[in-house]
N, CA, C and O atoms as CSV, one atom per row, in Angstrom:
chain,resi,resn,atom,element,x,y,z
A,1,MET,N,N,0.881,-1.019,0.084
A,1,MET,CA,C,-0.171,-0.044,0.094
A,1,MET,C,C,0.551,1.454,-0.405
A,1,MET,O,O,1.706,1.434,-0.831
A,2,ASP,N,N,0.054,2.289,-0.349
A,2,ASP,CA,C,1.189,3.717,-0.343
A,2,ASP,C,C,0.281,4.400,0.823
A,2,ASP,O,O,-0.643,3.706,1.247
A,3,ILE,N,N,0.439,5.550,1.317
A,3,ILE,CA,C,0.505,6.120,1.741
A,3,ILE,C,C,1.223,7.858,1.595
A,3,ILE,O,O,2.264,8.196,2.158
A,4,HIS,N,N,0.627,8.496,0.976
A,4,HIS,CA,C,1.176,9.853,0.641
A,4,HIS,C,C,2.548,9.573,-0.152
A,4,HIS,O,O,3.474,9.795,0.629
A,5,GLY,N,N,2.858,9.310,-0.970
A,5,GLY,CA,C,3.959,8.419,-1.541
A,5,GLY,C,C,5.156,7.322,-1.438
A,5,GLY,O,O,5.976,6.804,-2.197
A,6,TYR,N,N,4.705,7.252,0.252
A,6,TYR,CA,C,5.722,5.975,0.721
A,6,TYR,C,C,4.835,4.591,0.342
A,6,TYR,O,O,3.672,4.188,0.335
A,7,HIS,N,N,6.072,4.192,0.060
A,7,HIS,CA,C,5.343,2.744,0.427
A,7,HIS,C,C,5.635,1.686,1.117
A,7,HIS,O,O,6.738,1.419,1.594
A,8,ILE,N,N,4.462,0.931,1.202
A,8,ILE,CA,C,4.254,0.272,3.209
A,8,ILE,C,C,4.078,-1.276,2.652
A,8,ILE,O,O,2.907,-1.525,2.367
A,9,PRO,N,N,5.074,-2.453,2.421
A,9,PRO,CA,C,4.529,-3.338,1.939
A,9,PRO,C,C,3.886,-4.174,3.109
A,9,PRO,O,O,3.916,-4.139,4.339
A,10,GLU,N,N,3.275,-4.960,2.109
A,10,GLU,CA,C,2.228,-5.439,3.989
A,10,GLU,C,C,2.587,-6.534,4.376
A,10,GLU,O,O,1.868,-7.086,5.209
A,11,ASP,N,N,3.270,-6.917,4.116
A,11,ASP,CA,C,4.412,-8.548,4.575
A,11,ASP,C,C,4.952,-8.609,5.474
A,11,ASP,O,O,4.840,-9.582,6.219
A,12,LEU,N,N,5.927,-7.338,5.793
A,12,LEU,CA,C,6.613,-6.514,6.906
A,12,LEU,C,C,6.011,-6.497,8.236
A,12,LEU,O,O,4.812,-6.265,8.386
A,13,LEU,N,N,6.743,-6.716,9.127
A,13,LEU,CA,C,5.865,-5.624,10.251
A,13,LEU,C,C,7.348,-4.221,10.506
A,13,LEU,O,O,8.409,-4.181,9.882
A,14,TYR,N,N,6.891,-3.294,11.565
A,14,TYR,CA,C,7.398,-2.606,11.645
A,14,TYR,C,C,7.564,-1.736,12.967
A,14,TYR,O,O,6.883,-2.123,13.916
A,15,THR,N,N,8.475,-0.468,13.200
A,15,THR,CA,C,8.711,0.341,14.539
A,15,THR,C,C,8.085,1.645,13.763
A,15,THR,O,O,8.155,2.122,12.630
A,16,LYS,N,N,7.182,2.075,15.488
A,16,LYS,CA,C,7.402,3.574,14.946
A,16,LYS,C,C,8.322,4.257,14.958
A,16,LYS,O,O,8.038,5.450,15.067
A,17,GLU,N,N,9.631,3.962,14.874
A,17,GLU,CA,C,10.986,4.294,14.368
A,17,GLU,C,C,11.237,4.209,13.248
A,17,GLU,O,O,12.357,4.469,12.807
A,18,HIS,N,N,10.161,3.791,12.467
A,18,HIS,CA,C,10.312,3.397,10.967
A,18,HIS,C,C,11.100,2.445,10.287
A,18,HIS,O,O,11.301,2.234,9.091
A,19,GLU,N,N,11.648,1.726,11.716
A,19,GLU,CA,C,12.676,0.672,10.744
A,19,GLU,C,C,11.376,-0.835,10.025
A,19,GLU,O,O,10.191,-1.139,10.166
A,20,TRP,N,N,11.998,-1.096,9.638
A,20,TRP,CA,C,11.080,-2.651,9.229
A,20,TRP,C,C,11.471,-4.186,9.656
A,20,TRP,O,O,12.665,-4.276,9.941
A,21,ALA,N,N,11.105,-4.798,9.710
A,21,ALA,CA,C,11.681,-6.534,10.085
A,21,ALA,C,C,10.909,-7.173,8.941
A,21,ALA,O,O,10.150,-6.550,8.198
A,22,LYS,N,N,11.181,-8.518,8.866
A,22,LYS,CA,C,10.709,-9.992,7.904
A,22,LYS,C,C,11.544,-11.267,8.756
A,22,LYS,O,O,12.750,-11.435,8.935
A,23,LEU,N,N,10.465,-11.997,9.150
A,23,LEU,CA,C,11.155,-13.452,9.505
A,23,LEU,C,C,12.168,-13.738,7.609
A,23,LEU,O,O,11.587,-13.607,6.532
A,24,ASP,N,N,12.996,-13.947,7.689
A,24,ASP,CA,C,13.411,-14.834,6.945
A,24,ASP,C,C,14.437,-16.000,6.963
A,24,ASP,O,O,15.627,-15.862,6.679
A,25,GLY,N,N,13.939,-16.975,7.269
A,25,GLY,CA,C,14.381,-17.906,7.463
A,25,GLY,C,C,14.187,-18.545,8.761
A,25,GLY,O,O,13.225,-19.187,9.182
A,26,GLN,N,N,15.733,-18.118,9.524
A,26,GLN,CA,C,16.031,-18.304,11.084
A,26,GLN,C,C,16.292,-16.806,11.332
A,26,GLN,O,O,16.284,-16.448,12.509
A,27,ALA,N,N,16.509,-15.932,10.429
A,27,ALA,CA,C,16.774,-14.681,10.988
A,27,ALA,C,C,15.444,-13.282,10.989
A,27,ALA,O,O,14.799,-13.346,9.943
A,28,VAL,N,N,15.225,-12.752,11.415
A,28,VAL,CA,C,14.668,-11.127,11.064
A,28,VAL,C,C,15.735,-10.469,10.058
A,28,VAL,O,O,16.964,-10.521,9.999
A,29,ARG,N,N,14.724,-9.812,9.276
A,29,ARG,CA,C,16.224,-8.892,9.034
A,29,ARG,C,C,15.214,-7.597,8.808
A,29,ARG,O,O,13.990,-7.482,8.863
A,30,VAL,N,N,16.146,-6.805,8.567
A,30,VAL,CA,C,16.047,-5.170,9.123
A,30,VAL,C,C,16.021,-4.591,8.596
A,30,VAL,O,O,16.682,-5.140,7.714
A,31,GLY,N,N,15.696,-3.388,8.089
A,31,GLY,CA,C,16.276,-1.890,7.577
A,31,GLY,C,C,15.170,-0.502,7.494
A,31,GLY,O,O,14.181,-0.416,8.222
A,32,ILE,N,N,15.348,-0.026,7.022
A,32,ILE,CA,C,15.208,1.026,7.129
A,32,ILE,C,C,13.531,1.010,6.023
A,32,ILE,O,O,13.563,0.295,5.021
A,33,THR,N,N,11.746,2.105,6.434
A,33,THR,CA,C,10.737,1.972,5.539
A,33,THR,C,C,11.325,3.038,4.415
A,33,THR,O,O,12.344,3.728,4.383
A,34,ASP,N,N,10.353,2.878,3.625
A,34,ASP,CA,C,10.486,4.057,2.400
A,34,ASP,C,C,11.043,5.280,2.551
A,34,ASP,O,O,12.066,5.772,2.075
A,35,TYR,N,N,9.553,6.029,3.874
A,35,TYR,CA,C,9.666,7.189,4.492
A,35,TYR,C,C,10.974,7.799,5.037
A,35,TYR,O,O,11.612,8.749,4.584
A,36,ALA,N,N,11.200,7.101,6.014
A,36,ALA,CA,C,12.992,6.952,6.167
A,36,ALA,C,C,13.667,7.069,5.235
A,36,ALA,O,O,14.148,8.190,5.065
A,37,ALA,N,N,13.959,6.112,4.354
A,37,ALA,CA,C,14.663,6.613,3.549
A,37,ALA,C,C,14.440,7.894,2.935
A,37,ALA,O,O,15.413,8.591,2.649
A,38,LYS,N,N,13.528,8.197,2.753
A,38,LYS,CA,C,12.969,9.330,1.409
A,38,LYS,C,C,12.916,10.477,2.374
A,38,LYS,O,O,13.006,11.613,1.907
A,39,THR,N,N,12.741,10.258,4.063
A,39,THR,CA,C,13.233,12.015,4.939
A,39,THR,C,C,14.550,12.248,5.040
A,39,THR,O,O,15.067,13.363,5.113
A,40,LEU,N,N,15.261,10.910,5.045
A,40,LEU,CA,C,17.332,11.325,5.451
A,40,LEU,C,C,17.326,12.077,3.873
A,40,LEU,O,O,17.803,13.212,3.871
A,41,ASN,N,N,16.970,11.697,2.917
A,41,ASN,CA,C,17.064,12.320,1.849
A,41,ASN,C,C,18.781,11.030,1.288
A,41,ASN,O,O,18.638,9.819,1.451
A,42,ASP,N,N,19.641,11.376,0.919
A,42,ASP,CA,C,21.155,11.232,0.151
A,42,ASP,C,C,21.814,9.795,1.680
A,42,ASP,O,O,22.513,10.247,2.587
A,43,VAL,N,N,21.592,8.846,1.682
A,43,VAL,CA,C,22.465,8.275,2.889
A,43,VAL,C,C,23.589,8.540,2.220
A,43,VAL,O,O,23.645,8.413,0.997
A,44,VAL,N,N,24.425,8.868,2.822
A,44,VAL,CA,C,26.150,8.519,2.969
A,44,VAL,C,C,26.932,7.629,3.715
A,44,VAL,O,O,28.054,7.148,3.557
A,45,TYR,N,N,26.422,7.572,4.213
A,45,TYR,CA,C,26.855,6.121,5.320
A,45,TYR,C,C,26.429,5.815,6.472
A,45,TYR,O,O,26.089,6.605,7.352
A,46,VAL,N,N,26.432,3.938,6.541
A,46,VAL,CA,C,25.242,2.549,7.645
A,46,VAL,C,C,27.230,2.890,8.667
A,46,VAL,O,O,28.414,3.168,8.477
A,47,ALA,N,N,26.048,2.518,9.847
A,47,ALA,CA,C,26.609,2.222,11.013
A,47,ALA,C,C,26.092,1.162,11.567
A,47,ALA,O,O,26.070,1.108,12.796
A,48,ALA,N,N,25.476,-0.092,10.653
A,48,ALA,CA,C,25.253,-0.813,11.814
A,48,ALA,C,C,25.793,-1.393,12.552
A,48,ALA,O,O,27.010,-1.480,12.389
A,49,ALA,N,N,25.127,-2.127,13.808
A,49,ALA,CA,C,25.878,-3.328,14.645
A,49,ALA,C,C,26.310,-4.148,13.784
A,49,ALA,O,O,26.016,-4.057,12.592
A,50,LYS,N,N,26.978,-4.954,14.216
A,50,LYS,CA,C,27.915,-5.691,13.427
A,50,LYS,C,C,28.404,-7.492,14.147
A,50,LYS,O,O,28.821,-7.901,15.231
A,51,VAL,N,N,28.203,-7.845,13.398
A,51,VAL,CA,C,27.732,-9.187,13.210
A,51,VAL,C,C,28.588,-9.709,14.512
A,51,VAL,O,O,29.755,-9.478,14.829
A,52,ASN,N,N,27.590,-10.487,15.137
A,52,ASN,CA,C,28.093,-11.045,16.628
A,52,ASN,C,C,27.825,-9.985,17.969
A,52,ASN,O,O,28.138,-10.215,19.137
A,53,ASP,N,N,27.063,-8.601,17.359
A,53,ASP,CA,C,26.464,-7.351,18.015
A,53,ASP,C,C,25.546,-8.417,19.160
A,53,ASP,O,O,25.313,-9.577,18.821
A,54,ARG,N,N,25.071,-7.877,20.523
A,54,ARG,CA,C,23.446,-8.486,20.847
A,54,ARG,C,C,22.465,-6.998,20.503
A,54,ARG,O,O,22.643,-5.790,20.346
A,55,VAL,N,N,21.576,-7.798,20.509
A,55,VAL,CA,C,20.745,-5.979,20.460
A,55,VAL,C,C,19.307,-6.206,21.068
A,55,VAL,O,O,18.947,-7.374,21.215
A,56,ALA,N,N,18.446,-5.176,21.437
A,56,ALA,CA,C,17.777,-4.976,22.308
A,56,ALA,C,C,16.696,-4.715,21.365
A,56,ALA,O,O,16.929,-4.115,20.316
A,57,GLN,N,N,15.082,-5.283,21.785
A,57,GLN,CA,C,14.024,-4.329,20.562
A,57,GLN,C,C,13.439,-2.713,21.040
A,57,GLN,O,O,12.900,-2.348,22.085
A,58,PHE,N,N,13.713,-2.149,20.111
A,58,PHE,CA,C,13.216,-0.957,20.299
A,58,PHE,C,C,14.300,-0.218,20.742
A,58,PHE,O,O,14.199,0.977,21.018
A,59,LYS,N,N,15.772,-1.116,20.864
A,59,LYS,CA,C,17.567,0.051,21.491
A,59,LYS,C,C,17.862,0.506,20.624
A,59,LYS,O,O,17.182,0.509,19.598
A,60,THR,N,N,19.148,1.123,20.770
A,60,THR,CA,C,19.732,1.888,19.332
A,60,THR,C,C,20.940,0.469,19.209
A,60,THR,O,O,21.527,-0.216,20.046
A,61,MET,N,N,20.900,0.505,17.664
A,61,MET,CA,C,22.051,-0.500,17.490
A,61,MET,C,C,22.528,0.113,15.866
A,61,MET,O,O,22.538,-0.660,14.909
A,62,GLY,N,N,22.887,1.490,15.727
A,62,GLY,CA,C,23.356,2.160,15.076
A,62,GLY,C,C,22.780,2.994,14.576
A,62,GLY,O,O,21.586,3.132,14.839
A,63,THR,N,N,23.819,4.355,13.139
A,63,THR,CA,C,22.871,4.876,13.036
A,63,THR,C,C,22.954,5.571,11.244
A,63,THR,O,O,24.043,5.532,10.671
A,64,VAL,N,N,22.188,5.939,10.796
A,64,VAL,CA,C,22.059,6.721,9.436
A,64,VAL,C,C,22.427,7.927,9.248
A,64,VAL,O,O,22.037,8.930,9.847
A,65,GLU,N,N,23.372,7.821,8.204
A,65,GLU,CA,C,23.961,9.692,7.919
A,65,GLU,C,C,23.897,9.683,7.249
A,65,GLU,O,O,24.446,8.926,6.448
A,66,SER,N,N,22.740,11.025,6.953
A,66,SER,CA,C,22.702,11.414,5.121
A,66,SER,C,C,23.444,12.438,4.868
A,66,SER,O,O,24.431,12.651,5.572
A,67,ILE,N,N,23.134,13.212,3.885
A,67,ILE,CA,C,23.825,14.935,3.710
A,67,ILE,C,C,23.294,15.313,4.111
A,67,ILE,O,O,23.394,16.405,3.553
A,68,LYS,N,N,22.019,15.534,5.359
A,68,LYS,CA,C,21.069,16.139,5.891
A,68,LYS,C,C,20.765,16.461,7.493
A,68,LYS,O,O,20.337,17.393,8.173
A,69,ALA,N,N,21.383,14.752,7.713
A,69,ALA,CA,C,21.365,14.775,9.252
A,69,ALA,C,C,21.735,13.098,9.934
A,69,ALA,O,O,22.326,12.268,9.243
A,70,VAL,N,N,21.517,12.956,10.619
A,70,VAL,CA,C,21.918,11.970,11.519
A,70,VAL,C,C,21.107,11.277,12.125
A,70,VAL,O,O,20.537,12.058,12.887
A,71,SER,N,N,20.460,9.697,12.338
A,71,SER,CA,C,19.637,9.384,12.732
A,71,SER,C,C,20.048,7.905,12.869
A,71,SER,O,O,20.442,7.019,12.112
A,72,GLU,N,N,19.726,8.071,14.437
A,72,GLU,CA,C,19.670,6.545,14.752
A,72,GLU,C,C,18.151,5.172,14.127
A,72,GLU,O,O,17.103,5.177,13.481
A,73,LEU,N,N,19.348,3.892,15.151
A,73,LEU,CA,C,18.519,2.944,14.393
A,73,LEU,C,C,18.147,2.320,15.048
A,73,LEU,O,O,18.944,2.183,15.976
A,74,TYR,N,N,16.837,1.466,15.229
A,74,TYR,CA,C,15.832,0.924,16.357
A,74,TYR,C,C,16.143,-0.652,15.790
A,74,TYR,O,O,16.389,-0.755,14.588
A,75,SER,N,N,16.137,-1.854,16.610
A,75,SER,CA,C,16.006,-2.656,16.411
A,75,SER,C,C,14.658,-3.092,16.900
A,75,SER,O,O,14.050,-3.218,17.963
A,76,PRO,N,N,14.476,-3.266,15.567
A,76,PRO,CA,C,12.873,-4.259,16.273
A,76,PRO,C,C,12.731,-5.387,16.581
A,76,PRO,O,O,11.640,-5.956,16.584
A,77,VAL,N,N,14.157,-6.067,16.991
A,77,VAL,CA,C,14.077,-7.138,17.611
A,77,VAL,C,C,15.183,-7.827,18.592
A,77,VAL,O,O,16.347,-7.910,18.199
A,78,SER,N,N,14.843,-8.270,19.743
A,78,SER,CA,C,16.251,-8.928,20.287
A,78,SER,C,C,17.015,-9.973,19.561
A,78,SER,O,O,16.517,-10.579,18.613
A,79,GLY,N,N,18.145,-10.178,19.968
A,79,GLY,CA,C,18.622,-11.370,19.568
A,79,GLY,C,C,20.625,-10.976,19.253
A,79,GLY,O,O,21.155,-10.056,19.877
A,80,THR,N,N,21.158,-11.545,18.586
A,80,THR,CA,C,22.194,-10.989,18.310
A,80,THR,C,C,22.922,-11.437,16.539
A,80,THR,O,O,23.099,-12.407,15.802
A,81,VAL,N,N,23.174,-9.651,16.618
A,81,VAL,CA,C,23.660,-10.327,14.831
A,81,VAL,C,C,24.122,-11.051,13.889
A,81,VAL,O,O,25.327,-11.075,13.639
A,82,ALA,N,N,22.833,-12.067,12.926
A,82,ALA,CA,C,23.463,-13.063,12.006
A,82,ALA,C,C,24.359,-12.727,10.734
A,82,ALA,O,O,25.218,-13.507,10.321
A,83,ARG,N,N,24.008,-11.173,9.999
A,83,ARG,CA,C,24.460,-11.032,9.069
A,83,ARG,C,C,24.508,-9.741,9.234
A,83,ARG,O,O,23.834,-9.149,10.077
A,84,VAL,N,N,25.439,-9.109,8.317
A,84,VAL,CA,C,25.690,-7.469,8.432
A,84,VAL,C,C,25.355,-6.619,6.247
A,84,VAL,O,O,26.020,-7.185,5.379
A,85,ASN,N,N,24.842,-5.985,5.993
A,85,ASN,CA,C,24.391,-5.747,4.590
A,85,ASN,C,C,25.953,-5.003,4.621
A,85,ASN,O,O,26.202,-3.874,5.044
A,86,ALA,N,N,27.127,-6.213,3.910
A,86,ALA,CA,C,28.098,-5.155,3.856
A,86,ALA,C,C,28.233,-4.224,1.960
A,86,ALA,O,O,28.954,-3.285,1.622
A,87,GLU,N,N,27.654,-4.677,1.498
A,87,GLU,CA,C,27.522,-3.944,0.328
A,87,GLU,C,C,26.975,-2.600,0.622
A,87,GLU,O,O,26.537,-1.866,-0.263
A,88,LEU,N,N,27.008,-2.275,1.926
A,88,LEU,CA,C,26.392,-1.371,2.097
A,88,LEU,C,C,28.106,0.508,2.205
A,88,LEU,O,O,28.244,1.709,1.970
A,89,ASP,N,N,28.850,-0.742,2.732
A,89,ASP,CA,C,30.247,-0.130,2.995
A,89,ASP,C,C,30.819,0.932,1.864
A,89,ASP,O,O,31.624,1.855,1.988
A,90,THR,N,N,29.975,0.366,0.524
A,90,THR,CA,C,30.779,1.209,-0.181
A,90,THR,C,C,29.813,1.728,-0.767
A,90,THR,O,O,29.945,2.747,-1.445
A,91,ARG,N,N,28.251,0.878,-0.541
A,91,ARG,CA,C,26.893,1.714,-1.704
A,91,ARG,C,C,25.729,2.077,-0.828
A,91,ARG,O,O,24.559,1.704,-0.918
A,92,PRO,N,N,26.295,2.882,0.037
A,92,PRO,CA,C,25.417,3.383,1.557
A,92,PRO,C,C,23.309,3.952,0.491
A,92,PRO,O,O,22.098,3.940,0.708
A,93,GLU,N,N,24.170,4.264,-0.404
A,93,GLU,CA,C,22.887,5.006,-1.338
A,93,GLU,C,C,21.833,3.586,-1.784
A,93,GLU,O,O,20.733,3.722,-2.321
A,94,LEU,N,N,22.344,2.495,-1.489
A,94,LEU,CA,C,20.976,1.349,-2.007
A,94,LEU,C,C,20.259,1.568,-1.246
A,94,LEU,O,O,19.090,1.418,-1.601
A,95,VAL,N,N,20.575,2.192,0.689
A,95,VAL,CA,C,19.021,2.817,1.608
A,95,VAL,C,C,17.827,3.019,0.933
A,95,VAL,O,O,16.693,2.577,1.116
A,96,ASN,N,N,18.524,4.118,-0.257
A,96,ASN,CA,C,17.418,4.756,-0.607
A,96,ASN,C,C,16.637,4.383,-1.993
A,96,ASN,O,O,15.456,4.614,-2.251
A,97,LYS,N,N,17.458,3.845,-2.683
A,97,LYS,CA,C,17.317,3.153,-3.623
A,97,LYS,C,C,16.384,1.916,-3.712
A,97,LYS,O,O,15.669,1.831,-4.711
A,98,SER,N,N,16.329,1.012,-2.827
A,98,SER,CA,C,15.621,0.017,-3.007
A,98,SER,C,C,16.016,-0.653,-1.310
A,98,SER,O,O,16.707,-1.638,-1.052
A,99,PRO,N,N,15.246,0.355,-0.272
A,99,PRO,CA,C,15.152,0.491,0.881
A,99,PRO,C,C,14.658,-1.330,1.804
A,99,PRO,O,O,14.912,-1.884,2.874
A,100,TYR,N,N,13.774,-1.657,0.418
A,100,TYR,CA,C,12.968,-3.111,1.618
A,100,TYR,C,C,13.564,-4.385,0.523
A,100,TYR,O,O,13.065,-5.481,0.777
A,101,GLY,N,N,14.521,-4.371,-0.605
A,101,GLY,CA,C,15.366,-5.012,-1.426
A,101,GLY,C,C,17.060,-4.785,-0.602
A,101,GLY,O,O,17.452,-4.780,0.565
A,102,GLU,N,N,17.781,-4.599,-2.122
A,102,GLU,CA,C,18.938,-4.528,-1.470
A,102,GLU,C,C,19.931,-3.723,-0.012
A,102,GLU,O,O,20.908,-3.883,0.719
A,103,GLY,N,N,18.802,-2.818,-0.326
A,103,GLY,CA,C,19.192,-1.534,0.775
A,103,GLY,C,C,19.012,-2.679,2.067
A,103,GLY,O,O,20.061,-2.213,2.510
A,104,TRP,N,N,18.799,-3.300,2.655
A,104,TRP,CA,C,18.878,-3.711,4.331
A,104,TRP,C,C,19.706,-3.555,4.955
A,104,TRP,O,O,20.729,-3.197,4.372
A,105,LEU,N,N,19.776,-3.724,6.515
A,105,LEU,CA,C,20.670,-3.631,6.537
A,105,LEU,C,C,21.358,-4.469,7.593
A,105,LEU,O,O,22.545,-4.245,7.830
A,106,VAL,N,N,20.506,-5.707,8.445
A,106,VAL,CA,C,21.286,-6.450,9.471
A,106,VAL,C,C,20.153,-7.814,9.397
A,106,VAL,O,O,18.959,-7.516,9.413
A,107,GLU,N,N,20.470,-9.048,9.329
A,107,GLU,CA,C,20.056,-10.130,9.808
A,107,GLU,C,C,20.530,-10.473,11.686
A,107,GLU,O,O,21.577,-10.558,12.328
A,108,VAL,N,N,19.104,-10.577,11.957
A,108,VAL,CA,C,19.381,-11.054,13.514
A,108,VAL,C,C,18.456,-12.236,14.067
A,108,VAL,O,O,17.276,-12.490,13.822
A,109,ARG,N,N,19.320,-12.830,14.838
A,109,ARG,CA,C,19.077,-14.687,15.114
A,109,ARG,C,C,18.510,-13.606,16.328
A,109,ARG,O,O,19.237,-12.877,17.004
A,110,ALA,N,N,16.648,-13.726,16.438
A,110,ALA,CA,C,15.888,-13.565,17.260
A,110,ALA,C,C,15.621,-14.248,18.600
A,110,ALA,O,O,14.943,-15.266,18.463
A,111,ASP,N,N,15.904,-14.018,19.626
A,111,ASP,CA,C,15.648,-14.564,20.730
A,111,ASP,C,C,14.252,-14.949,20.960
A,111,ASP,O,O,14.171,-15.995,21.604
A,112,ASP,N,N,13.211,-14.464,20.656
A,112,ASP,CA,C,12.141,-14.658,20.659
A,112,ASP,C,C,11.019,-13.998,20.321
A,112,ASP,O,O,10.127,-13.699,21.115
A,113,PHE,N,N,11.043,-13.623,18.509
A,113,PHE,CA,C,10.361,-13.547,17.685
A,113,PHE,C,C,8.936,-13.344,18.116
A,113,PHE,O,O,8.346,-12.376,18.596
A,114,GLU,N,N,8.483,-14.844,17.718
A,114,GLU,CA,C,6.893,-14.385,18.002
A,114,GLU,C,C,7.061,-14.093,19.597
A,114,GLU,O,O,5.954,-14.557,19.868
A,115,ALA,N,N,7.294,-13.909,20.182
A,115,ALA,CA,C,6.351,-12.889,21.271
A,115,ALA,C,C,7.112,-11.653,20.939
A,115,ALA,O,O,6.269,-10.814,21.260
A,116,GLU,N,N,7.714,-11.255,20.689
A,116,GLU,CA,C,7.497,-9.638,20.376
A,116,GLU,C,C,7.423,-9.136,19.078
A,116,GLU,O,O,7.255,-7.917,19.040
A,117,ARG,N,N,7.484,-9.613,18.177
A,117,ARG,CA,C,5.959,-9.740,16.921
A,117,ARG,C,C,4.972,-8.459,17.270
A,117,ARG,O,O,4.510,-7.443,16.751
A,118,LYS,N,N,4.968,-9.321,18.693
A,118,LYS,CA,C,3.264,-8.411,18.693
A,118,LYS,C,C,3.428,-6.965,19.333
A,118,LYS,O,O,2.572,-6.080,19.314
A,119,LYS,N,N,4.311,-6.917,19.730
A,119,LYS,CA,C,5.194,-5.401,19.869
A,119,LYS,C,C,5.189,-3.978,18.441
A,119,LYS,O,O,5.160,-2.761,18.258
A,120,LEU,N,N,5.234,-5.125,17.857
A,120,LEU,CA,C,5.894,-4.312,16.203
A,120,LEU,C,C,4.332,-3.665,15.201
A,120,LEU,O,O,3.430,-4.503,15.196
A,121,LEU,N,N,4.216,-3.206,14.931
A,121,LEU,CA,C,3.153,-2.729,13.946
A,121,LEU,C,C,2.729,-3.720,12.510
A,121,LEU,O,O,3.693,-4.283,11.991
A,122,ASP,N,N,1.809,-3.875,12.075
A,122,ASP,CA,C,1.770,-4.772,10.951
A,122,ASP,C,C,1.288,-3.363,9.723
A,122,ASP,O,O,1.009,-2.207,10.042
A,123,ALA,N,N,1.307,-3.693,8.931
A,123,ALA,CA,C,1.392,-2.184,7.228
A,123,ALA,C,C,-0.010,-1.478,8.360
A,123,ALA,O,O,0.021,-0.495,9.100
A,124,ASN,N,N,-1.070,-2.408,8.095
A,124,ASN,CA,C,-2.248,-1.065,8.281
A,124,ASN,C,C,-1.441,-0.597,9.561
A,124,ASN,O,O,-0.700,0.337,9.255
A,125,GLY,N,N,-1.358,-0.907,10.748
A,125,GLY,CA,C,-1.141,-0.395,11.700
A,125,GLY,C,C,0.294,1.429,11.021
A,125,GLY,O,O,0.204,2.656,10.971
A,126,TYR,N,N,1.069,0.640,10.777
A,126,TYR,CA,C,2.127,1.449,10.147
A,126,TYR,C,C,1.880,2.748,9.289
A,126,TYR,O,O,2.487,3.811,9.417
A,127,ALA,N,N,1.123,2.535,8.612
A,127,ALA,CA,C,-0.021,2.930,8.115
A,127,ALA,C,C,-0.708,4.503,8.712
A,127,ALA,O,O,-0.586,5.637,8.248
A,128,ALA,N,N,-1.452,4.003,9.915
A,128,ALA,CA,C,-2.055,4.511,10.318
A,128,ALA,C,C,-1.302,5.424,11.673
A,128,ALA,O,O,-1.789,6.391,12.259
A,129,HIS,N,N,0.588,4.468,12.030
A,129,HIS,CA,C,0.669,6.043,12.685
A,129,HIS,C,C,1.498,7.067,11.357
A,129,HIS,O,O,1.521,8.176,11.890
A,130,LEU,N,N,1.907,7.164,10.485
A,130,LEU,CA,C,2.318,7.852,8.826
A,130,LEU,C,C,1.616,8.498,8.826
A,130,LEU,O,O,1.957,9.680,8.770
A,131,GLU,N,N,0.605,8.261,8.870
A,131,GLU,CA,C,-1.095,9.105,8.766
A,131,GLU,C,C,-1.048,10.132,9.724
A,131,GLU,O,O,-0.948,11.334,9.477
A,132,ALA,N,N,-1.128,9.579,10.879
A,132,ALA,CA,C,0.047,10.498,12.126
A,132,ALA,C,C,0.387,11.011,12.207
A,132,ALA,O,O,-0.003,11.985,12.851
A,133,LEU,N,N,1.347,10.929,11.717
A,133,LEU,CA,C,2.816,11.750,11.758
A,133,LEU,C,C,2.587,12.795,10.118
A,133,LEU,O,O,3.154,13.864,9.891
A,134,LEU,N,N,2.039,12.390,9.598
A,134,LEU,CA,C,2.187,13.464,8.139
A,134,LEU,C,C,1.447,14.830,8.657
A,134,LEU,O,O,1.701,16.031,8.572
A,135,ARG,N,N,-0.117,13.647,9.527
A,135,ARG,CA,C,-0.925,15.321,9.896
A,135,ARG,C,C,-0.494,16.340,10.726
A,135,ARG,O,O,-0.943,17.486,10.699
A,136,LYS,N,N,0.653,15.800,11.704
A,136,LYS,CA,C,0.926,16.313,12.419
A,136,LYS,C,C,1.986,18.131,11.723
A,136,LYS,O,O,2.425,18.941,12.540
């Protein structure tokens, strides 16, 4: 679905801080939303958690730097980082070009995804959150 020109895939879960999460095999793939990517404008550097780092749900796991601002990244789940998108080291613009595809950030082996997913927003919930945010 699209809200004010921002794409929101219906098969993902979201945080209110504009990260998305998708269970991908044994890991949860994480990225930032189309809204976050467009709001940041040109991403020039990504400093996400590293492999084997522990992350906690809704806690900071890194930063994204654009020509406009530096924004913190929040983990949608608790667990251990299993994989990072090394492509972003040389091509951080992938976050802007493909926030739900090639611009993913990390994969986390979640401690208890089923329990924590209840605290995340589905696409309709995120759309309502974004709609309210854009009305302000």
